[in-house]
C-alpha positions, -999 to 999 in steps of 0.1 A, spaced: -350 366 -380 -335 354 -345 -304 330 -348 -326 302 -331 -355 304 -355 -328 306 -383 -309 275 -373 -344 259 -369 -351 269 -405 -320 256 -417 -321 225 -400 -357 217 -414 -342 223 -450 -315 200 -450 -338 174 -433 -358 177 -465 -327 168 -487 -311 142 -466 -291 124 -497 -278 157 -508 -271 171 -475 -250 138 -470 -233 141 -501 -223 175 -494 -212 164 -459 -190 137 -470 -160 157 -487 -157 175 -453 -157 142 -434 -130 127 -454 -107 159 -453 -113 164 -414 -108 123 -410 -76 124 -426 -66 155 -411 -75 139 -375 -54 106 -384 -22 128 -398 -20 150 -366 -26 120 -342 -3 100 -358 24 124 -365 22 138 -328 26 100 -318 56 95 -340 73 127 -326 64 119 -290 82 83 -296 111 100 -314 116 124 -286 114 99 -260 142 81 -279 161 115 -280 159 116 -240 172 78 -242 204 96 -257 206 114 -227 207 153 -217 240 172 -211 257 150 -236 280 152 -266 291 125 -288 319 119 -309 321 92 -338 349 82 -358 344 85 -397 331 117 -416 299 125 -434 264 138 -419 248 103 -413 247 97 -375 250 61 -358 281 36 -347 309 42 -366 321 16 -393 343 -11 -377 369 -5 -402 372 34 -397 401 41 -376 403 79 -373 396 81 -335 422 72 -309 427 68 -270 452 96 -277 422 121 -290 403 110 -258 435 122 -236 438 156 -256 399 163 -253 401 156 -215 430 177 -208 416 206 -230 381 212 -223 368 226 -195 333 213 -176 333 176 -188 321 157 -160 325 122 -174 344 112 -205 337 78 -220 356 64 -252 337 31 -263 340 8 -293 309 -7 -307 307 -41 -330 273 -46 -348 258 -78 -357 279 -103 -334 267 -139 -324 264 -145 -290 257 -180 -277 246 -193 -246 242 -236 -245 219 -245 -276 206 -208 -277 222 -180 -298 212 -143 -305 226 -116 -325 234 -80 -307 258 -53 -304 291 -58 -284 301 -25 -267 339 -20 -252 335 5 -223 351 16 -193 338 21 -159 327 58 -168 304 48 -196 277 41 -169 278 77 -156 283 93 -190 253 74 -202 233 75 -169 228 40 -175 237 16 -146 234 -21 -139 197 -30 -126 211 -62 -112 246 -73 -104 278 -52 -113 291 -30 -138 324 -30 -154 350 -20 -130 385 -5 -131 397 -40 -121 381 -56 -152 397 -27 -174 432 -31 -160 432 -66 -159 414 -73 -195 388 -95 -178 363 -114 -196 332 -105 -177 301 -90 -193 269 -72 -185 239 -80 -208 215 -57 -221 177 -69 -211 167 -82 -247 198 -105 -246 184 -117 -214 153 -126 -226 166 -141 -260 191 -162 -243 179 -167 -210 141 -164 -205 132 -161 -170 164 -176 -158 190 -157 -136 221 -152 -161 243 -137 -132 272 -163 -130 265 -179 -165 288 -182 -192 283 -169 -227 305 -173 -260 313 -144 -280 338 -151 -311 347 -183 -293 359 -165 -263 339 -175 -227 325 -143 -210 311 -143 -172 280 -127 -170 283 -101 -140 253 -77 -141 222 -68 -161 217 -34 -175 183 -15 -169 161 -12 -198 168 20 -220 145 15 -251 153 27 -285 180 51 -298 170 82 -320 183 62 -352 160 33 -341 185 8 -328 175 -14 -297 197 -3 -270 191 -31 -248 202 -56 -276 238 -51 -265 266 -69 -242 291 -46 -228 327 -57 -220 359 -43 -207 372 -16 -235 409 -33 -235 394 -66 -238 374 -56 -268 405 -37 -284 430 -64 -277 416 -98 -271 382 -97 -290 387 -74 -321 423 -69 -321 422 -31 -330 439 0 -315 411 27 -323 381 36 -307 348 39 -326 329 66 -302 336 90 -271 309 103 -251 311 135 -230 287 142 -199 287 180 -193 285 197 -157 266 225 -175 241 217 -202 241 253 -214 278 247 -227 264 220 -251 273 238 -282 305 256 -268 320 222 -259 310 206 -294 326 231 -312 355 229 -288 361 193 -295 355 198 -331 384 223 -331 407 202 -312 401 170 -335 406 189 -366 440 203 -351 449 169 -341 443 152 -374 455 181 -398 421 188 -412 421 224 -428 390 236 -450 377 228 -472 383 194 -462 358 170 -449 361 161 -410 369 126 -402 348 127 -372 312 136 -364 304 156 -332 268 161 -319 248 165 -288 213 160 -275 199 195 -282 212 191 -322 193 159 -323 161 172 -308 161 202 -331 167 178 -361 139 157 -351 116 185 -344 123 202 -379 115 168 -395 84 163 -377 70 197 -381 79 194 -422 59 161 -422 29 178 -404 29 205 -429 32 184 -460 4 160 -448 -16 187 -434 -16 203 -470 -31 171 -485 -56 171 -461 -65 208 -466 -65 199 -504 -92 173 -494 -113 201 -478 -109 226 -505 -123 198 -529 -155 194 -503 -162 229 -504 -158 232 -540 -186 202 -542 -207 221 -514 -207 253 -535 -219 236 -568 -243 215 -551 -256 246 -531 -257 266 -565 -279 238 -579 -300 240 -547 -309 276 -549 -319 269 -585 -343 242 -574 -356 262 -544 -365 292 -562 -401 290 -553 -395 285 -516 -372 315 -519 -399 337 -535 -425 324 -512 -405 333 -480 -395 368 -495 -434 375 -506 -442 365 -466 -417 392 -455 -384 376 -454 -357 398 -462 -327 393 -485 -306 392 -456 -324 364 -441 -321 343 -474 -286 348 -472 -283 342 -434 -301 310 -441 -280 294 -472 -248 306 -447 -261 288 -417 -269 254 -440 -236 257 -450 -221 262 -418 -242 233 -404 -230 209 -431 -193 216 -427 -195 216 -390 -213 188 -387 -191 171 -412 -158 181 -393 -174 168 -359 -183 133 -376 -148 134 -393 -129 143 -362 -148 112 -342 -142 91 -374 -103 101 -376 -97 91 -340 -114 57 -346 -93 52 -374 -63 64 -353 -68 39 -327 -76 13 -354 -43 18 -371 -22 19 -333 -38 -14 -324 -33 -32 -359 2 -20 -371 14 -14 -333 22 25 -344 21 54 -318 -6 77 -319 -12 107 -295 -53 118 -294 -54 154 -284 -75 185 -285 -56 200 -317 -76 179 -343 -110 188 -329 -100 225 -327 -87 222 -363 -118 205 -375 -139 233 -360 -122 260 -375 -113 246 -411 -150 235 -412 -164 266 -405 -138 284 -428 -148 259 -456 -186 265 -446 -184 305 -451 -163 301 -482 -183 275 -499 -218 287 -488 -212 329 -496 -216 326 -535 -247 306 -532 -262 324 -504 -256 357 -522 -273 343 -553 -302 330 -534 -303 366 -517 -305 384 -553 -333 365 -569 -365 387 -576 -392 373 -553 -418 375 -584 -397 357 -610 -385 335 -579 -422 323 -574 -430 319 -612 -400 294 -613 
């Protein structure tokens, strides 16, 4: 029997039992729709996170005070990183283009007139802008003169500008931080979200000595950022910095480091590893749904073989070979699962876009869900239809006609 005739016969048989056909397709539709949503949302989240990693910056090594593996700003009471450490690293490590010590203080109240906001105060040196490749969009950044004179100038992130000033130009205005007035001299370019989910535009930068002496009365720094000439030396410099700090802080194994060092490559690898693990776990759940759908198809097709014994016997009596009967049932199973896969993919894409619209979550629609749907649908079709097809082909024509 030709392929076109085989497909036509299979379609007619399926249309004859529309309710049963739909029930067999339903499990595949649900499984593929779930898999499509999982892939779209996971890829969307991964793209968003990788964009945040880019916000961390290329060619970068970050040193933070305090031990442990959790990444983020150091606790304000952690005093294990000093300006002397910065000098030692600068003198001992080659290939550093910019070195920028800074201190961060979270959840600080900022007041302008009768408006206030809560943000991060970052004490910086002029090299901070180059080290982050993040410059003032309007006005000026912190200068050497600001640092040497302990000036009370500040540069605002765009989230703070929006919260305190709306559409008003803030440059030249005065804001109050911890009962100390600061003059706004610039606005930073928009940066987005950090790899750990912080709004990088919800911050105010001020001169580092001003933050340390006038505002917070501290003698330590929280973090240090290195920008390298050669990105291929990221791991080498990371290890060198860790070695220098262990020697300076008199840390010997198995003592835990009182600092954390990481780089953009390490963060990217960690994010990719977590995303891949998430895809695998959620994908397995979707495959379980497909497996259940395949079992349902197999069971219903076994029932169908028994109910269609006379049809099979008559077709055999008119010259159909056992192989033709087997191929017909296999094609029926493939039509059910492939159609279910296509419908499931379309439904999954629609659900993904709906979730993105309602929950404001990132999704990425790509060719992978469609390809996965076709491959797995055909695989489920073959596996679920093979045994029923063999049983149908093995029926004795005379016995089949008798029912």
